[in-house]
N, CA, C and O atoms as a Tripos MOL2 file, in Angstrom:
@<TRIPOS>MOLECULE
protein
  312   311    78     0     0
PROTEIN
NO_CHARGES

@<TRIPOS>ATOM
      1 N          -5.8040  221.3660    3.2890 N.3       1 MET1
      2 CA         -5.9370  220.7810    1.9790 C.3       1 MET1
      3 C          -4.9830  219.5900    1.8610 C.2       1 MET1
      4 O          -3.8270  219.6630    2.2800 O.2       1 MET1
      5 N          -5.4830  218.4940    1.2860 N.am      2 MET2
      6 CA         -4.6490  217.3060    1.1150 C.3       2 MET2
      7 C          -3.9570  217.3430   -0.2310 C.2       2 MET2
      8 O          -4.5490  217.6860   -1.2540 O.2       2 MET2
      9 N          -2.7060  216.9870   -0.1990 N.am      3 GLY3
     10 CA         -1.9530  216.9130   -1.4440 C.3       3 GLY3
     11 C          -1.8780  215.4680   -1.9060 C.2       3 GLY3
     12 O          -2.5750  214.5990   -1.3810 O.2       3 GLY3
     13 N          -1.0410  215.2230   -2.8760 N.am      4 PHE4
     14 CA         -0.8790  213.8630   -3.4050 C.3       4 PHE4
     15 C          -0.1230  212.9530   -2.4400 C.2       4 PHE4
     16 O          -0.1170  211.7360   -2.6260 O.2       4 PHE4
     17 N           0.5070  213.5110   -1.4230 N.am      5 GLY5
     18 CA          1.2750  212.7060   -0.4730 C.3       5 GLY5
     19 C           0.4210  211.7510    0.3200 C.2       5 GLY5
     20 O           0.9270  210.7320    0.7910 O.2       5 GLY5
     21 N          -0.8570  212.0380    0.4890 N.am      6 ASN6
     22 CA         -1.7430  211.1520    1.2480 C.3       6 ASN6
     23 C          -2.5970  210.2650    0.3540 C.2       6 ASN6
     24 O          -3.4730  209.5600    0.8530 O.2       6 ASN6
     25 N          -2.3710  210.2820   -0.9220 N.am      7 CYS7
     26 CA         -3.1570  209.4870   -1.8640 C.3       7 CYS7
     27 C          -2.5590  208.0910   -1.9600 C.2       7 CYS7
     28 O          -1.3670  207.9360   -2.2250 O.2       7 CYS7
     29 N          -3.3950  207.0700   -1.7430 N.am      8 HIS8
     30 CA         -2.9030  205.6940   -1.7940 C.3       8 HIS8
     31 C          -3.2320  205.0130   -3.1110 C.2       8 HIS8
     32 O          -2.8560  203.8570   -3.3060 O.2       8 HIS8
     33 N          -3.8970  205.6660   -3.9900 N.am      9 ALA9
     34 CA         -4.1810  205.2060   -5.3510 C.3       9 ALA9
     35 C          -4.7400  203.7940   -5.4100 C.2       9 ALA9
     36 O          -4.3880  203.0390   -6.3160 O.2       9 ALA9
     37 N          -5.5930  203.4180   -4.4810 N.am     10 GLY10
     38 CA         -6.2580  202.1230   -4.5570 C.3      10 GLY10
     39 C          -5.4410  200.9500   -4.0490 C.2      10 GLY10
     40 O          -5.8890  199.8090   -4.1620 O.2      10 GLY10
     41 N          -4.2610  201.1850   -3.4960 N.am     11 PHE11
     42 CA         -3.4380  200.0870   -3.0000 C.3      11 PHE11
     43 C          -3.6830  199.8120   -1.5250 C.2      11 PHE11
     44 O          -3.0820  198.8960   -0.9640 O.2      11 PHE11
     45 N          -4.5510  200.5840   -0.8870 N.am     12 GLY12
     46 CA         -4.8330  200.3690    0.5220 C.3      12 GLY12
     47 C          -3.6250  200.6070    1.4000 C.2      12 GLY12
     48 O          -3.4740  199.9400    2.4240 O.2      12 GLY12
     49 N          -2.7730  201.5250    1.0370 N.am     13 GLY13
     50 CA         -1.5870  201.8010    1.8280 C.3      13 GLY13
     51 C          -0.4310  200.8870    1.4980 C.2      13 GLY13
     52 O           0.6340  201.0200    2.1010 O.2      13 GLY13
     53 N          -0.5920  199.9680    0.5720 N.am     14 MET14
     54 CA          0.4770  199.0310    0.2250 C.3      14 MET14
     55 C           1.0180  199.3430   -1.1650 C.2      14 MET14
     56 O           1.0890  198.4640   -2.0240 O.2      14 MET14
     57 N           1.3910  200.5730   -1.3750 N.am     15 GLY15
     58 CA          1.9960  200.9390   -2.6440 C.3      15 GLY15
     59 C           3.3640  200.3050   -2.7690 C.2      15 GLY15
     60 O           3.7990  199.5900   -1.8660 O.2      15 GLY15
     61 N           4.0380  200.5500   -3.8510 N.am     16 PHE16
     62 CA          5.3420  199.9210   -4.0680 C.3      16 PHE16
     63 C           6.3480  200.3240   -2.9950 C.2      16 PHE16
     64 O           7.1670  199.5060   -2.5780 O.2      16 PHE16
     65 N           6.2960  201.5550   -2.5510 N.am     17 MET17
     66 CA          7.2490  201.9930   -1.5490 C.3      17 MET17
     67 C           6.7920  201.6190   -0.1340 C.2      17 MET17
     68 O           7.5970  201.6780    0.7960 O.2      17 MET17
     69 N           5.5470  201.2440    0.0500 N.am     18 GLY18
     70 CA          5.0310  200.9170    1.3690 C.3      18 GLY18
     71 C           5.0900  199.4410    1.6950 C.2      18 GLY18
     72 O           4.5490  199.0360    2.7240 O.2      18 GLY18
     73 N           5.7000  198.6370    0.8980 N.am     19 GLY19
     74 CA          5.8090  197.2170    1.1760 C.3      19 GLY19
     75 C           5.1790  196.3480    0.1080 C.2      19 GLY19
     76 O           5.4450  195.1470    0.0670 O.2      19 GLY19
     77 N           4.3610  196.9090   -0.7500 N.am     20 GLY20
     78 CA          3.7240  196.1340   -1.8020 C.3      20 GLY20
     79 C           4.7170  195.5680   -2.7980 C.2      20 GLY20
     80 O           4.4780  194.5160   -3.3910 O.2      20 GLY20
     81 N           5.8240  196.2570   -2.9800 N.am     21 PHE21
     82 CA          6.8700  195.7890   -3.8920 C.3      21 PHE21
     83 C           7.3900  194.4300   -3.4500 C.2      21 PHE21
     84 O           7.5880  193.5400   -4.2770 O.2      21 PHE21
     85 N           7.6100  194.2670   -2.1490 N.am     22 TRP22
     86 CA          8.1160  192.9960   -1.6360 C.3      22 TRP22
     87 C           7.0870  191.8870   -1.7990 C.2      22 TRP22
     88 O           7.4350  190.7440   -2.0940 O.2      22 TRP22
     89 N           5.8390  192.2270   -1.6080 N.am     23 LEU23
     90 CA          4.7740  191.2360   -1.7640 C.3      23 LEU23
     91 C           4.7210  190.7150   -3.2040 C.2      23 LEU23
     92 O           4.6240  189.5080   -3.4270 O.2      23 LEU23
     93 N           4.7820  191.6110   -4.1590 N.am     24 TYR24
     94 CA          4.7690  191.2010   -5.5630 C.3      24 TYR24
     95 C           6.0200  190.3950   -5.9110 C.2      24 TYR24
     96 O           5.9460  189.4350   -6.6790 O.2      24 TYR24
     97 N           7.1460  190.7740   -5.3610 N.am     25 GLY25
     98 CA          8.3910  190.0470   -5.6010 C.3      25 GLY25
     99 C           8.3330  188.6260   -5.0740 C.2      25 GLY25
    100 O           8.7980  187.6940   -5.7300 O.2      25 GLY25
    101 N           7.7630  188.4610   -3.8910 N.am     26 ILE26
    102 CA          7.6450  187.1260   -3.2950 C.3      26 ILE26
    103 C           6.6980  186.2540   -4.1160 C.2      26 ILE26
    104 O           6.9660  185.0690   -4.3150 O.2      26 ILE26
    105 N           5.6100  186.8210   -4.5870 N.am     27 ILE27
    106 CA          4.6570  186.0620   -5.4030 C.3      27 ILE27
    107 C           5.3120  185.6100   -6.7030 C.2      27 ILE27
    108 O           5.1320  184.4650   -7.1180 O.2      27 ILE27
    109 N           6.0620  186.4830   -7.3450 N.am     28 ILE28
    110 CA          6.7470  186.1280   -8.5970 C.3      28 ILE28
    111 C           7.7960  185.0570   -8.3310 C.2      28 ILE28
    112 O           7.9240  184.1140   -9.1120 O.2      28 ILE28
    113 N           8.5490  185.1870   -7.2430 N.am     29 LEU29
    114 CA          9.5640  184.1950   -6.8990 C.3      29 LEU29
    115 C           8.9420  182.8220   -6.6480 C.2      29 LEU29
    116 O           9.4720  181.8110   -7.1090 O.2      29 LEU29
    117 N           7.8370  182.7760   -5.9300 N.am     30 LEU30
    118 CA          7.1530  181.5030   -5.6830 C.3      30 LEU30
    119 C           6.6370  180.8790   -6.9760 C.2      30 LEU30
    120 O           6.6720  179.6590   -7.1360 O.2      30 LEU30
    121 N           6.1580  181.7150   -7.9000 N.am     31 ALA31
    122 CA          5.6860  181.1960   -9.1890 C.3      31 ALA31
    123 C           6.8440  180.5890   -9.9760 C.2      31 ALA31
    124 O           6.6810  179.5380  -10.5960 O.2      31 ALA31
    125 N           7.9990  181.2300   -9.9610 N.am     32 ILE32
    126 CA          9.1780  180.7060  -10.6730 C.3      32 ILE32
    127 C           9.6150  179.3820  -10.0570 C.2      32 ILE32
    128 O           9.9230  178.4320  -10.7780 O.2      32 ILE32
    129 N           9.6440  179.3150   -8.7320 N.am     33 ILE33
    130 CA         10.0410  178.0700   -8.0560 C.3      33 ILE33
    131 C           9.0720  176.9390   -8.4030 C.2      33 ILE33
    132 O           9.4970  175.8040   -8.6190 O.2      33 ILE33
    133 N           7.7760  177.2400   -8.4560 N.am     34 LEU34
    134 CA          6.7770  176.2300   -8.8070 C.3      34 LEU34
    135 C           6.9970  175.7060  -10.2280 C.2      34 LEU34
    136 O           6.9140  174.5000  -10.4570 O.2      34 LEU34
    137 N           7.2710  176.5840  -11.1700 N.am     35 VAL35
    138 CA          7.4920  176.1770  -12.5610 C.3      35 VAL35
    139 C           8.7360  175.2950  -12.6620 C.2      35 VAL35
    140 O           8.7080  174.2710  -13.3440 O.2      35 VAL35
    141 N           9.8230  175.6750  -11.9950 N.am     36 VAL36
    142 CA         11.0470  174.8710  -12.0290 C.3      36 VAL36
    143 C          10.8070  173.4990  -11.4110 C.2      36 VAL36
    144 O          11.2840  172.4930  -11.9380 O.2      36 VAL36
    145 N          10.0730  173.4450  -10.3010 N.am     37 TYR37
    146 CA          9.7670  172.1710   -9.6570 C.3      37 TYR37
    147 C           8.9620  171.2610  -10.5840 C.2      37 TYR37
    148 O           9.2570  170.0710  -10.7010 O.2      37 TYR37
    149 N           7.9540  171.8180  -11.2380 N.am     38 LEU38
    150 CA          7.1110  171.0090  -12.1210 C.3      38 LEU38
    151 C           7.8960  170.4960  -13.3250 C.2      38 LEU38
    152 O           7.6910  169.3630  -13.7590 O.2      38 LEU38
    153 N           8.7840  171.3110  -13.8630 N.am     39 ILE39
    154 CA          9.6040  170.8710  -15.0040 C.3      39 ILE39
    155 C          10.5360  169.7520  -14.5720 C.2      39 ILE39
    156 O          10.6510  168.7480  -15.2760 O.2      39 ILE39
    157 N          11.2080  169.8970  -13.4270 N.am     40 ASN40
    158 CA         12.1260  168.8570  -12.9530 C.3      40 ASN40
    159 C          11.3940  167.5750  -12.6010 C.2      40 ASN40
    160 O          11.8970  166.4880  -12.8840 O.2      40 ASN40
    161 N          10.2310  167.6690  -11.9970 N.am     41 ASN41
    162 CA          9.4560  166.4970  -11.6330 C.3      41 ASN41
    163 C           9.0380  165.7170  -12.8740 C.2      41 ASN41
    164 O           9.1130  164.4880  -12.8890 O.2      41 ASN41
    165 N           8.6040  166.4150  -13.9010 N.am     42 ASN42
    166 CA          8.2030  165.7710  -15.1560 C.3      42 ASN42
    167 C           9.4060  165.1180  -15.8230 C.2      42 ASN42
    168 O           9.2820  164.0260  -16.3770 O.2      42 ASN42
    169 N          10.5550  165.7580  -15.7810 N.am     43 HIS43
    170 CA         11.7680  165.2090  -16.3940 C.3      43 HIS43
    171 C          12.1940  163.9270  -15.6890 C.2      43 HIS43
    172 O          12.5880  162.9670  -16.3520 O.2      43 HIS43
    173 N          12.1250  163.8900  -14.3590 N.am     44 ASN44
    174 CA         12.5030  162.6980  -13.6030 C.3      44 ASN44
    175 C          11.5740  161.5300  -13.9020 C.2      44 ASN44
    176 O          12.0360  160.3930  -13.9890 O.2      44 ASN44
    177 N          10.2890  161.7770  -14.0600 N.am     45 ASN45
    178 CA          9.3430  160.6990  -14.3680 C.3      45 ASN45
    179 C           9.6330  160.0930  -15.7330 C.2      45 ASN45
    180 O           9.5000  158.8810  -15.9080 O.2      45 ASN45
    181 N          10.0230  160.9090  -16.6990 N.am     46 ARG46
    182 CA         10.3380  160.3830  -18.0270 C.3      46 ARG46
    183 C          11.5750  159.5030  -17.9860 C.2      46 ARG46
    184 O          11.6350  158.5030  -18.7030 O.2      46 ARG46
    185 N          12.5720  159.8460  -17.1620 N.am     47 ASN47
    186 CA         13.7810  159.0360  -17.0600 C.3      47 ASN47
    187 C          13.4810  157.6730  -16.4540 C.2      47 ASN47
    188 O          14.0590  156.6780  -16.8910 O.2      47 ASN47
    189 N          12.6110  157.5940  -15.4770 N.am     48 LYS48
    190 CA         12.2670  156.3140  -14.8700 C.3      48 LYS48
    191 C          11.5640  155.4160  -15.8710 C.2      48 LYS48
    192 O          11.8410  154.2170  -15.9160 O.2      48 LYS48
    193 N          10.6730  155.9550  -16.6630 N.am     49 VAL49
    194 CA          9.9500  155.1680  -17.6480 C.3      49 VAL49
    195 C          10.9200  154.6420  -18.7100 C.2      49 VAL49
    196 O          10.8360  153.4750  -19.0920 O.2      49 VAL49
    197 N          11.8240  155.4690  -19.1830 N.am     50 SER50
    198 CA         12.7380  155.0180  -20.2240 C.3      50 SER50
    199 C          13.7050  153.9700  -19.6890 C.2      50 SER50
    200 O          14.0750  153.0550  -20.4250 O.2      50 SER50
    201 N          14.1270  154.0750  -18.4290 N.am     51 ALA51
    202 CA         15.0020  153.0620  -17.8500 C.3      51 ALA51
    203 C          14.2680  151.7300  -17.7400 C.2      51 ALA51
    204 O          14.8520  150.6730  -17.9780 O.2      51 ALA51
    205 N          13.0000  151.7810  -17.3840 N.am     52 LEU52
    206 CA         12.2050  150.5650  -17.2970 C.3      52 LEU52
    207 C          12.0040  149.9460  -18.6880 C.2      52 LEU52
    208 O          12.0090  148.7240  -18.8380 O.2      52 LEU52
    209 N          11.8310  150.7880  -19.6780 N.am     53 GLU53
    210 CA         11.6950  150.2760  -21.0440 C.3      53 GLU53
    211 C          12.9700  149.5820  -21.5020 C.2      53 GLU53
    212 O          12.9140  148.5360  -22.1470 O.2      53 GLU53
    213 N          14.1150  150.1610  -21.1700 N.am     54 VAL54
    214 CA         15.4000  149.5420  -21.5370 C.3      54 VAL54
    215 C          15.5470  148.2000  -20.8270 C.2      54 VAL54
    216 O          15.9790  147.2190  -21.4330 O.2      54 VAL54
    217 N          15.1910  148.1540  -19.5530 N.am     55 LEU55
    218 CA         15.2690  146.8930  -18.8130 C.3      55 LEU55
    219 C          14.3640  145.8390  -19.4370 C.2      55 LEU55
    220 O          14.7620  144.6830  -19.5780 O.2      55 LEU55
    221 N          13.1490  146.2310  -19.8110 N.am     56 ASN56
    222 CA         12.2290  145.2900  -20.4540 C.3      56 ASN56
    223 C          12.7920  144.7800  -21.7770 C.2      56 ASN56
    224 O          12.6520  143.6000  -22.0970 O.2      56 ASN56
    225 N          13.4210  145.6540  -22.5370 N.am     57 GLN57
    226 CA         14.0140  145.2420  -23.8140 C.3      57 GLN57
    227 C          15.1660  144.2640  -23.5960 C.2      57 GLN57
    228 O          15.2860  143.2710  -24.3140 O.2      57 GLN57
    229 N          16.0100  144.5460  -22.6070 N.am     58 GLU58
    230 CA         17.1320  143.6550  -22.3220 C.3      58 GLU58
    231 C          16.6470  142.2950  -21.8190 C.2      58 GLU58
    232 O          17.2320  141.2590  -22.1360 O.2      58 GLU58
    233 N          15.5740  142.3140  -21.0350 N.am     59 TYR59
    234 CA         14.9960  141.0600  -20.5520 C.3      59 TYR59
    235 C          14.4050  140.2590  -21.7110 C.2      59 TYR59
    236 O          14.5460  139.0370  -21.7700 O.2      59 TYR59
    237 N          13.7500  140.9540  -22.6200 N.am     60 ALA60
    238 CA         13.1540  140.2780  -23.7800 C.3      60 ALA60
    239 C          14.2310  139.6700  -24.6680 C.2      60 ALA60
    240 O          14.0060  138.6260  -25.2810 O.2      60 ALA60
    241 N          15.3920  140.3040  -24.7480 N.am     61 LYS61
    242 CA         16.5000  139.7740  -25.5530 C.3      61 LYS61
    243 C          17.1850  138.5960  -24.8730 C.2      61 LYS61
    244 O          17.9200  137.8470  -25.5160 O.2      61 LYS61
    245 N          16.9470  138.4300  -23.5720 N.am     62 GLY62
    246 CA         17.5870  137.3370  -22.8410 C.3      62 GLY62
    247 C          18.8940  137.7410  -22.1970 C.2      62 GLY62
    248 O          19.6340  136.8770  -21.7250 O.2      62 GLY62
    249 N          19.2020  139.0250  -22.1610 N.am     63 ASN63
    250 CA         20.4570  139.5010  -21.5850 C.3      63 ASN63
    251 C          20.3970  139.6430  -20.0630 C.2      63 ASN63
    252 O          21.4280  139.8440  -19.4220 O.2      63 ASN63
    253 N          19.1990  139.5400  -19.4810 N.am     64 VAL64
    254 CA         19.0220  139.7150  -18.0330 C.3      64 VAL64
    255 C          18.2850  138.4890  -17.5010 C.2      64 VAL64
    256 O          17.2840  138.0550  -18.0720 O.2      64 VAL64
    257 N          18.7960  137.9370  -16.3950 N.am     65 SER65
    258 CA         18.1500  136.7580  -15.7940 C.3      65 SER65
    259 C          16.8540  137.1730  -15.1060 C.2      65 SER65
    260 O          16.6030  138.3570  -14.8790 O.2      65 SER65
    261 N          16.0420  136.1780  -14.7820 N.am     66 ASP66
    262 CA         14.7580  136.4390  -14.1250 C.3      66 ASP66
    263 C          14.9370  137.1450  -12.7830 C.2      66 ASP66
    264 O          14.2690  138.1390  -12.4990 O.2      66 ASP66
    265 N          15.8530  136.6170  -11.9600 N.am     67 ASP67
    266 CA         16.0690  137.2160  -10.6310 C.3      67 ASP67
    267 C          16.6190  138.6350  -10.7450 C.2      67 ASP67
    268 O          16.1870  139.5350  -10.0260 O.2      67 ASP67
    269 N          17.5670  138.8260  -11.6470 N.am     68 ASP68
    270 CA         18.1530  140.1590  -11.8470 C.3      68 ASP68
    271 C          17.0950  141.1390  -12.3620 C.2      68 ASP68
    272 O          17.0600  142.2940  -11.9390 O.2      68 ASP68
    273 N          16.2500  140.6860  -13.2580 N.am     69 TYR69
    274 CA         15.1740  141.5200  -13.7860 C.3      69 TYR69
    275 C          14.2360  141.9770  -12.6710 C.2      69 TYR69
    276 O          13.8750  143.1510  -12.5980 O.2      69 TYR69
    277 N          13.8460  141.0460  -11.8080 N.am     70 LYS70
    278 CA         12.9290  141.3840  -10.7170 C.3      70 LYS70
    279 C          13.5590  142.4040   -9.7720 C.2      70 LYS70
    280 O          12.8920  143.3500   -9.3520 O.2      70 LYS70
    281 N          14.8340  142.2220   -9.4340 N.am     71 LYS71
    282 CA         15.5300  143.1570   -8.5290 C.3      71 LYS71
    283 C          15.6390  144.5450   -9.1570 C.2      71 LYS71
    284 O          15.3620  145.5530   -8.5080 O.2      71 LYS71
    285 N          16.0390  144.5870  -10.4040 N.am     72 ARG72
    286 CA         16.2060  145.8840  -11.0750 C.3      72 ARG72
    287 C          14.8730  146.6080  -11.2490 C.2      72 ARG72
    288 O          14.7930  147.8250  -11.0810 O.2      72 ARG72
    289 N          13.8270  145.8490  -11.5880 N.am     73 LYS73
    290 CA         12.5130  146.4520  -11.7510 C.3      73 LYS73
    291 C          12.0080  147.0010  -10.4360 C.2      73 LYS73
    292 O          11.4110  148.0770  -10.4050 O.2      73 LYS73
    293 N          12.2330  146.2860   -9.3550 N.am     74 GLU74
    294 CA         11.8260  146.7560   -8.0270 C.3      74 GLU74
    295 C          12.5800  148.0330   -7.6450 C.2      74 GLU74
    296 O          11.9940  148.9450   -7.0620 O.2      74 GLU74
    297 N          13.8690  148.1030   -7.9690 N.am     75 ASN75
    298 CA         14.6550  149.3010   -7.6820 C.3      75 ASN75
    299 C          14.1730  150.4980   -8.4830 C.2      75 ASN75
    300 O          14.1320  151.6160   -7.9700 O.2      75 ASN75
    301 N          13.8120  150.2700   -9.7300 N.am     76 LEU76
    302 CA         13.3470  151.3730  -10.5770 C.3      76 LEU76
    303 C          11.9720  151.8910  -10.1410 C.2      76 LEU76
    304 O          11.6960  153.0830  -10.2730 O.2      76 LEU76
    305 N          11.1190  151.0190   -9.6300 N.am     77 ASN77
    306 CA          9.7820  151.4250   -9.2290 C.3      77 ASN77
    307 C           9.7370  152.0820   -7.8600 C.2      77 ASN77
    308 O           8.7250  152.6800   -7.4940 O.2      77 ASN77
    309 N          10.8190  151.9780   -7.1000 N.am     78 SER78
    310 CA         10.8150  152.5920   -5.7610 C.3      78 SER78
    311 C          11.3130  154.0200   -5.7870 C.2      78 SER78
    312 O          11.3710  154.6730   -4.7460 O.2      78 SER78
@<TRIPOS>BOND
     1     1     2 1
     2     2     3 1
     3     3     4 2
     4     3     5 am
     5     5     6 1
     6     6     7 1
     7     7     8 2
     8     7     9 am
     9     9    10 1
    10    10    11 1
    11    11    12 2
    12    11    13 am
    13    13    14 1
    14    14    15 1
    15    15    16 2
    16    15    17 am
    17    17    18 1
    18    18    19 1
    19    19    20 2
    20    19    21 am
    21    21    22 1
    22    22    23 1
    23    23    24 2
    24    23    25 am
    25    25    26 1
    26    26    27 1
    27    27    28 2
    28    27    29 am
    29    29    30 1
    30    30    31 1
    31    31    32 2
    32    31    33 am
    33    33    34 1
    34    34    35 1
    35    35    36 2
    36    35    37 am
    37    37    38 1
    38    38    39 1
    39    39    40 2
    40    39    41 am
    41    41    42 1
    42    42    43 1
    43    43    44 2
    44    43    45 am
    45    45    46 1
    46    46    47 1
    47    47    48 2
    48    47    49 am
    49    49    50 1
    50    50    51 1
    51    51    52 2
    52    51    53 am
    53    53    54 1
    54    54    55 1
    55    55    56 2
    56    55    57 am
    57    57    58 1
    58    58    59 1
    59    59    60 2
    60    59    61 am
    61    61    62 1
    62    62    63 1
    63    63    64 2
    64    63    65 am
    65    65    66 1
    66    66    67 1
    67    67    68 2
    68    67    69 am
    69    69    70 1
    70    70    71 1
    71    71    72 2
    72    71    73 am
    73    73    74 1
    74    74    75 1
    75    75    76 2
    76    75    77 am
    77    77    78 1
    78    78    79 1
    79    79    80 2
    80    79    81 am
    81    81    82 1
    82    82    83 1
    83    83    84 2
    84    83    85 am
    85    85    86 1
    86    86    87 1
    87    87    88 2
    88    87    89 am
    89    89    90 1
    90    90    91 1
    91    91    92 2
    92    91    93 am
    93    93    94 1
    94    94    95 1
    95    95    96 2
    96    95    97 am
    97    97    98 1
    98    98    99 1
    99    99   100 2
   100    99   101 am
   101   101   102 1
   102   102   103 1
   103   103   104 2
   104   103   105 am
   105   105   106 1
   106   106   107 1
   107   107   108 2
   108   107   109 am
   109   109   110 1
   110   110   111 1
   111   111   112 2
   112   111   113 am
   113   113   114 1
   114   114   115 1
   115   115   116 2
   116   115   117 am
   117   117   118 1
   118   118   119 1
   119   119   120 2
   120   119   121 am
   121   121   122 1
   122   122   123 1
   123   123   124 2
   124   123   125 am
   125   125   126 1
   126   126   127 1
   127   127   128 2
   128   127   129 am
   129   129   130 1
   130   130   131 1
   131   131   132 2
   132   131   133 am
   133   133   134 1
   134   134   135 1
   135   135   136 2
   136   135   137 am
   137   137   138 1
   138   138   139 1
   139   139   140 2
   140   139   141 am
   141   141   142 1
   142   142   143 1
   143   143   144 2
   144   143   145 am
   145   145   146 1
   146   146   147 1
   147   147   148 2
   148   147   149 am
   149   149   150 1
   150   150   151 1
   151   151   152 2
   152   151   153 am
   153   153   154 1
   154   154   155 1
   155   155   156 2
   156   155   157 am
   157   157   158 1
   158   158   159 1
   159   159   160 2
   160   159   161 am
   161   161   162 1
   162   162   163 1
   163   163   164 2
   164   163   165 am
   165   165   166 1
   166   166   167 1
   167   167   168 2
   168   167   169 am
   169   169   170 1
   170   170   171 1
   171   171   172 2
   172   171   173 am
   173   173   174 1
   174   174   175 1
   175   175   176 2
   176   175   177 am
   177   177   178 1
   178   178   179 1
   179   179   180 2
   180   179   181 am
   181   181   182 1
   182   182   183 1
   183   183   184 2
   184   183   185 am
   185   185   186 1
   186   186   187 1
   187   187   188 2
   188   187   189 am
   189   189   190 1
   190   190   191 1
   191   191   192 2
   192   191   193 am
   193   193   194 1
   194   194   195 1
   195   195   196 2
   196   195   197 am
   197   197   198 1
   198   198   199 1
   199   199   200 2
   200   199   201 am
   201   201   202 1
   202   202   203 1
   203   203   204 2
   204   203   205 am
   205   205   206 1
   206   206   207 1
   207   207   208 2
   208   207   209 am
   209   209   210 1
   210   210   211 1
   211   211   212 2
   212   211   213 am
   213   213   214 1
   214   214   215 1
   215   215   216 2
   216   215   217 am
   217   217   218 1
   218   218   219 1
   219   219   220 2
   220   219   221 am
   221   221   222 1
   222   222   223 1
   223   223   224 2
   224   223   225 am
   225   225   226 1
   226   226   227 1
   227   227   228 2
   228   227   229 am
   229   229   230 1
   230   230   231 1
   231   231   232 2
   232   231   233 am
   233   233   234 1
   234   234   235 1
   235   235   236 2
   236   235   237 am
   237   237   238 1
   238   238   239 1
   239   239   240 2
   240   239   241 am
   241   241   242 1
   242   242   243 1
   243   243   244 2
   244   243   245 am
   245   245   246 1
   246   246   247 1
   247   247   248 2
   248   247   249 am
   249   249   250 1
   250   250   251 1
   251   251   252 2
   252   251   253 am
   253   253   254 1
   254   254   255 1
   255   255   256 2
   256   255   257 am
   257   257   258 1
   258   258   259 1
   259   259   260 2
   260   259   261 am
   261   261   262 1
   262   262   263 1
   263   263   264 2
   264   263   265 am
   265   265   266 1
   266   266   267 1
   267   267   268 2
   268   267   269 am
   269   269   270 1
   270   270   271 1
   271   271   272 2
   272   271   273 am
   273   273   274 1
   274   274   275 1
   275   275   276 2
   276   275   277 am
   277   277   278 1
   278   278   279 1
   279   279   280 2
   280   279   281 am
   281   281   282 1
   282   282   283 1
   283   283   284 2
   284   283   285 am
   285   285   286 1
   286   286   287 1
   287   287   288 2
   288   287   289 am
   289   289   290 1
   290   290   291 1
   291   291   292 2
   292   291   293 am
   293   293   294 1
   294   294   295 1
   295   295   296 2
   296   295   297 am
   297   297   298 1
   298   298   299 1
   299   299   300 2
   300   299   301 am
   301   301   302 1
   302   302   303 1
   303   303   304 2
   304   303   305 am
   305   305   306 1
   306   306   307 1
   307   307   308 2
   308   307   309 am
   309   309   310 1
   310   310   311 1
   311   311   312 2
@<TRIPOS>SUBSTRUCTURE
     1 MET1         2 RESIDUE 1 A MET
     2 MET2         6 RESIDUE 1 A MET
     3 GLY3        10 RESIDUE 1 A GLY
     4 PHE4        14 RESIDUE 1 A PHE
     5 GLY5        18 RESIDUE 1 A GLY
     6 ASN6        22 RESIDUE 1 A ASN
     7 CYS7        26 RESIDUE 1 A CYS
     8 HIS8        30 RESIDUE 1 A HIS
     9 ALA9        34 RESIDUE 1 A ALA
    10 GLY10       38 RESIDUE 1 A GLY
    11 PHE11       42 RESIDUE 1 A PHE
    12 GLY12       46 RESIDUE 1 A GLY
    13 GLY13       50 RESIDUE 1 A GLY
    14 MET14       54 RESIDUE 1 A MET
    15 GLY15       58 RESIDUE 1 A GLY
    16 PHE16       62 RESIDUE 1 A PHE
    17 MET17       66 RESIDUE 1 A MET
    18 GLY18       70 RESIDUE 1 A GLY
    19 GLY19       74 RESIDUE 1 A GLY
    20 GLY20       78 RESIDUE 1 A GLY
    21 PHE21       82 RESIDUE 1 A PHE
    22 TRP22       86 RESIDUE 1 A TRP
    23 LEU23       90 RESIDUE 1 A LEU
    24 TYR24       94 RESIDUE 1 A TYR
    25 GLY25       98 RESIDUE 1 A GLY
    26 ILE26      102 RESIDUE 1 A ILE
    27 ILE27      106 RESIDUE 1 A ILE
    28 ILE28      110 RESIDUE 1 A ILE
    29 LEU29      114 RESIDUE 1 A LEU
    30 LEU30      118 RESIDUE 1 A LEU
    31 ALA31      122 RESIDUE 1 A ALA
    32 ILE32      126 RESIDUE 1 A ILE
    33 ILE33      130 RESIDUE 1 A ILE
    34 LEU34      134 RESIDUE 1 A LEU
    35 VAL35      138 RESIDUE 1 A VAL
    36 VAL36      142 RESIDUE 1 A VAL
    37 TYR37      146 RESIDUE 1 A TYR
    38 LEU38      150 RESIDUE 1 A LEU
    39 ILE39      154 RESIDUE 1 A ILE
    40 ASN40      158 RESIDUE 1 A ASN
    41 ASN41      162 RESIDUE 1 A ASN
    42 ASN42      166 RESIDUE 1 A ASN
    43 HIS43      170 RESIDUE 1 A HIS
    44 ASN44      174 RESIDUE 1 A ASN
    45 ASN45      178 RESIDUE 1 A ASN
    46 ARG46      182 RESIDUE 1 A ARG
    47 ASN47      186 RESIDUE 1 A ASN
    48 LYS48      190 RESIDUE 1 A LYS
    49 VAL49      194 RESIDUE 1 A VAL
    50 SER50      198 RESIDUE 1 A SER
    51 ALA51      202 RESIDUE 1 A ALA
    52 LEU52      206 RESIDUE 1 A LEU
    53 GLU53      210 RESIDUE 1 A GLU
    54 VAL54      214 RESIDUE 1 A VAL
    55 LEU55      218 RESIDUE 1 A LEU
    56 ASN56      222 RESIDUE 1 A ASN
    57 GLN57      226 RESIDUE 1 A GLN
    58 GLU58      230 RESIDUE 1 A GLU
    59 TYR59      234 RESIDUE 1 A TYR
    60 ALA60      238 RESIDUE 1 A ALA
    61 LYS61      242 RESIDUE 1 A LYS
    62 GLY62      246 RESIDUE 1 A GLY
    63 ASN63      250 RESIDUE 1 A ASN
    64 VAL64      254 RESIDUE 1 A VAL
    65 SER65      258 RESIDUE 1 A SER
    66 ASP66      262 RESIDUE 1 A ASP
    67 ASP67      266 RESIDUE 1 A ASP
    68 ASP68      270 RESIDUE 1 A ASP
    69 TYR69      274 RESIDUE 1 A TYR
    70 LYS70      278 RESIDUE 1 A LYS
    71 LYS71      282 RESIDUE 1 A LYS
    72 ARG72      286 RESIDUE 1 A ARG
    73 LYS73      290 RESIDUE 1 A LYS
    74 GLU74      294 RESIDUE 1 A GLU
    75 ASN75      298 RESIDUE 1 A ASN
    76 LEU76      302 RESIDUE 1 A LEU
    77 ASN77      306 RESIDUE 1 A ASN
    78 SER78      310 RESIDUE 1 A SER
């Protein structure tokens, strides 16, 4: 007679104690890393745009020369 010790409850042998716990942990960790990466990437793009806007404003005011403007704009876009 089989007892509950041989029951895999639909996990295909990968229950929490059989290694499935690690698999779920790795998936959750990868999801967290992806979310952090996407948030940081979006934040960096916003900083580049605002720096370019400030440069454009300073150029429009006449505080930045033509050559300096071109160099700074090229640095910001790279």
